[in-house]
Structures are given as C-alpha cells and as structure tokens.
N, C-alpha and C positions, 0 to 999 in steps of 0.2 A: 631461302631457308625452308620455306613451306615444302618444297620437294624433298628435302632431307628428312624432315619430321614425318612426311607421308610414306616415303619409300624405304628409308633405313630404320628410323626409330619406330615407325608404325604408331605414332601418338594418336590416340582415338579422337581427341578434340584439339583444335588449333585455332587460336585467336590472335589478331593483331589490332593495335590501337595506336594512333598518333596523338600524343597528348596535346599537340598544337592544333588539332582538328577534332573538336568534340563529337563530330558526326562520322568519325572514321572507323568506329568499331566494326570488325568483320570477323566471321568465324566459319569453320568448316568441321564436319564430323566425318571420320573415316569409315567408309563402307568397304569391307574387305575386297569385294570383287570389282568395285567401281572407283576406288580411291576416294579422295576427299570430295565431299558434297557440300556446297555452300549452305549455310544455315539461313533461314528466313526470320527476320526479327519480328517480335510480337508488337503490339500497339505501343508499348513503351520504348521500342527500339532495342530490346533486350534479345539475347541469343541463348537458347537452351544448351547447356553443357550436359550432355547425357551421361558422361563418365562420373561427374560430380553430383548429378541430380539437382543442379542449381542453375539459375538464370545468371548470365554475365551481362552486365549493363553499365551504363555510365552514371555517375553520381557527381553532382556539384556540391563541394564543401571543402572543409579544412581538415587536412591530415598533417600532422607535425608542423603546425603553424604555417602550412602552405595551402592557400586558397586556389583550387583548381578543379578541372573536371577529371575525375578518377574513374578507373574500371573497378567495379565492385561486384560482389555476389549478392543475389537475392534468392530467398527460399521459394518453394512452390507456391506459397501464399502471397509472394510479392514483397515480403518484408526483407529489409536490408539486413545482410549478415554482418554482424558487428565485428570490427577488428578487436584484438585482445585488449588494447588500451580503452576502446569504447565500451566493451563489455565490462571491464573492471569499473569504469566510471559509472556505468549504469547500476551495477551492483552496489557501489558506494552511495549513489544517489538514492536507490531503493532503501538501503540500510538507514540512511539519514532520515528519509521520510518516515520509515517505521519507528525510528527513535523519537522523532518529533511527535508522531501519533501516540506513542507510548507515554511520552512526557505530558501531552495534553490529557491523555486518559488519567494519568496519575494526579495531575492537578484538578481535574474534575472530581476524582475520587476523594482527594483531600478536601475539596469544597464541600462535597456531600458529607464527609465525616464531620466537618465543622458545623454544618447545618443540623445534623443529628445530635451533636454535642450540645448545641444551643437548645434544641428541643428537649433533650434530657434535662438540662439545667432548668428550663422553664417548668417541666413536669415536676422536678424535684422541689422547686419553689412552691408550686401549687399544692403538692403533697404536704409540705411543711406548713403552709398556711391552713390547709384543711385540718392538720393535726392540732395546730394552735387553736383553730376555731372549735374543734371537738373538745379540747382541754378546757377552753373557756366555757363552752356549754356545760361540760361536766361539772366544772367548779360552780357555775350558776345553779345547776340542778341540785348540787350538794348543799349550797346555801339555802335554796328554797325548801329542801327537805328538812334542814335543821330548823328553819322558821316555822314550817308546818308542825313539827314536833313540839316546838315551843307553844304553839297555839292549840295543842292537844290532838292534832290530826296525825294519822300514821300515813306517810306518803306512799308506802307500799300498798295500801289498800285502795288508793284512789284510781288506780288503773283498771279496777274491775267494775 
C-alpha cells in the first residue's frame, strides 16, 4: 500500500501501526524528488507529521471502553490532542468545577452576610441600650433639677 500512497496518491505523510505490537509505529514523509523518507522518532517514540503540524505517537488508555495502545496526536508542546468525547468531558468537568467554585463562593458570601447581620443586630442592641441609658440619665437629671429647684437652687446656674 505504501507504494500506492507514494506514487499514485502522493500522500505527504504515511504512517503504519500494528495494534498488537505497541512498538510498531512507523512513518514516512514524502519528499518530491526522493520519495518517502523514513521519519526518525523523538525521545518518546513519536513521529512528526509535517502536513498536520502534530506529533503521531502511541498512548496507553481506554477509548470506547477498550483498554489498549492507541495511535494518538500530540501538539507541539507534547500535549495529547483530545478526541471529541474527551474534549466534551473535559469541558463538562471544567464547568462542574466552576459551578462548585461558584457554589462555594456563594456559600461563603452567605456566611459573610450572616456575620454582618449579626454584627448589625449587636450594634442595634448597643444603640438601643445606649439610648435607654441616655433616657435614664436624662430622667435622673430632670429629677435632680426638680429637687434643686425645691431647695431654692437654679440648676441652670450651676454649670457656670
């Protein structure tokens, strides 16, 4: 088949892999005047696919409930390119994490509101107590003023 892809289809990059032999990944890149030239694997055993701008390598894992060694793409940084289902699951996981974080933030905000409400209630109680104390002091001052007048003293003149 390789000769057909090289000579007839002129396929720029050609890869083969035997799923029963995890070390069987091979690849070639088409050089117009020289035909297919075998690709040299990097340290991970991956092959560079020039036409896609991605690495082609093996990956051990589960796809569609099947545990095996698979051929997968990796980006230039070495990150696994996710399959559509994996990308959707990752987006769902990220959305769930964000929702959980938002829920925690809302709960923390609610707790903060409750603390502030308790502080406001305490301050209101202190204000009410201070108002009662002021009223009691004013009533006492009024009684003392009445008593002083009964004794012939003008309480308004005592402050001078």
